[in-house]
N, C-alpha and C positions, 0 to 999 in steps of 0.2 A: 354624378359628376366624376369624371376621370381624373386621376392623379397624373401630372406630367411625368413623362418617362424618366427624365433626369432625377426628379425627386423620388420616384419609386426605386431607382437604382440605389440612391443614397440611403433610403430607408432600409433596403435589403442589406446593404453593407453594415448599417448600424446594428442589425440583428445578428450579424456574424463577426462582431468586432474581435480583434485579436486580444489575447490576454497575456499578462506578464506574471510568471510564477517562478521565482528563483529559489531552488532548493538549497537547504543547508545540510552538510554532511558531517557527521560526528563519528570518528573512528576510534575503536578501542581494541588494543592488543592485549590479550589476556593470558594465553597458554595455561588455562585452568583445567586441571585434571577433574574429570567427572567421576565421582565414586561409583564403582561397579556394583550394580544390583542394589543401589541405595535410593529409595524414594525421596530421602531428605535432599538429595542433589546438592547443587552449588549455585550461588547467585553472584552476579556482577552488578553492582549498584553504581550508576554513573549520574553525576549532576551536570545538567546541560544548561548553558546560557545561550539563549537564542533571541534573534530579532523578530521571530515569527509569533505574533500575538494570537493568530487563529489558524490552526492546522487545516490544510486542505486535503493532504494525504500523507501517508507514512509508508516507507519501504524499509526492509531490514535485510542486510547482507549477513549470512552466517558462514563461517569457515570452521568446520568441525572435522578433526582428524579422528577416525575411529574404525571399529571392526564390525559393528552390527547396527545399522541405522534403525531397525525395528525395535531396539531397546529404548529409544530416546523419547523424552517428553520435554517440551520447552515452551515457555510463555514469556511475553513481554508485558510488564505492568507499569502503568503510569497514571498518576492521579487516582481516580476510582475505576479506571478502565483496565481490562485485561484481554490481550489477544493471544490465542493459542497458536503458536508457530509450528510445532511438531507434536504429534500425539501418536506414537508408535507407528511410524509409516509402514504401510503394507499389511497392517494387522486386519484380518478378516475372519469370518467364521471358519473358513477352510485353512487359514494360516494364522494361528494364534501368536506366532513369534514375530511376524512382520518381515520386512525385507532384510536380507543379510549383507547388503552392500556396505562398502567401506568409506564412510564419511560423506560430508556434504560441503560444497563450495557454491552456494546458491544465493539468489536474490529472491526475497518474498514480496509480492505485490498483489493487492486484491484484484488488479486488472490483468494479471499475467495470462497470456493465451495458452500456455502449456497445461493449464488446469490445476486442480487441487494436488498438493504435495502428497497427500496420504496414499494416492494410487499412482505415483509417478511411473511405475514400471509399465503401466498401460500406454505410456508415451515413449519412454526410453529405458533401457536396461544398461546401467553403467558396466563398463568392462571390469572383469574380475580385479579387485584390488584398487580400483579407481573410484574417486568420489563422484557423487551426483553433481552435475552442474546445471546452469540454466536459470530461468526466471519462472517462479511457481507461485500459485496462490497459497497462502498459509493454510494449515490443516483446519483450524477453526472449530474443531470438535471439543466440546466441554465435557464429554463423557469421561469417566474415570479411566486412566491409562490401563488399568487392570482389565477392563472389559470393553474398551473402545473398538468399534468396527467401522469399516468403510461405509456402511449403510447409515451411520449416525449423521444427523444434520450438522452442517458447518455454519455456525452462527457467530463465532467470535474471531472475525478477521481484523485486519488493521484499521478498518474504518471506525472502530470503537474510539479511536483517538481524534477523529475529525472534530474541528471547532475548538479544541482545547488550546491553551497557550503552551508553546513548546518548551519554555523554560521551566526546569524543575528536575526532579529525581526520577530516572528511568531505571527499572530493574529487569534484567534478563535472568530468568531461572532456567536451569536445565538439569535433568536427572536421567540416570540410566536405570531402567526398571527391572532388568533381568540380568542375573549373573552370567559371566562368560563373555569375553570381548570387552575391551576398554575404549573410552573415547576422551577427547580433549577439546575444549573450546579454545581454538587458536586465536580467533579474533571475530569481531562483529562490527557492523556499521549501522548507524541510524540515519536514514535519509528523510528529512522532513521538508515538505513543500507547503507554502502558504495557500490560503484561499486566493485564487487569481483576482487581480485587480485590472481595470481597463488600462491599456497601454496609452502612450501619448497619441499614437495613430488613431486609436479608438476614439479618444476624446476629440481629435480633430474631425473625424468623420461625423461624430454626433453634433459638433458645432456646425458643420456644413448642413446637416439635416435641419437643424433648428433655423438657420438663416434662410435656407431654401423654403422652408415651410412658411415663414413670415412673408417672404416675397411672393410666393404663390397665393397666399391668402389675400394679400393686398391687391394682387392682380385680379382675383376673382371678384372682389368687392367693386373694383373699377368697372369691370365688365357688366356688373348688375346695375350700375347706375344708369338712369334714363338719359338719353341724349339731350343736349341743351335745346330749348325751344327757340 
């Protein structure tokens, strides 16, 4: 038995309903000096009050003024989850010092099309003295910064925070692992989006589908009834 064309269209629309997901942005200006060549690093601990009960995605904006990006290791910790944002960018078997670029003004997102931050020079080489810009996937490598390589798996991205309640204490840690060249955490942003919920339009479409299905079902029953004798 064929489904009426109008009902089929409504059902297709119901499968592609629009979603509403309003992000919350939390901005922190720090101007924290990062101790040169000190694994102990420095932490910025921020308490967030949010209306988001279930995280759908997280993005992080980092503004770091510095001299040698390959020195840096940075992670974001929340609840019992930890995302590795930077882990000695550019460090490979052939380049144990990493990239020598000066600072970062970037957004980190698991879905960034530029690819993984660890090998950003494969996409763009910043001008001498200029920070890296753009939207990148977090490094995600949990290997020790002393031995991390580009070939290590990236397993600790920002999705580790998905489904958590956004209200609580977030800790951004950053360290400079090699002496020579200094850096400063100028500022950072936490961008939290909720799990999408159906929009009003989506609910209206679903309502039309339900009504149309009932009407169609009744019509089919009438057609199956034998004619009066």
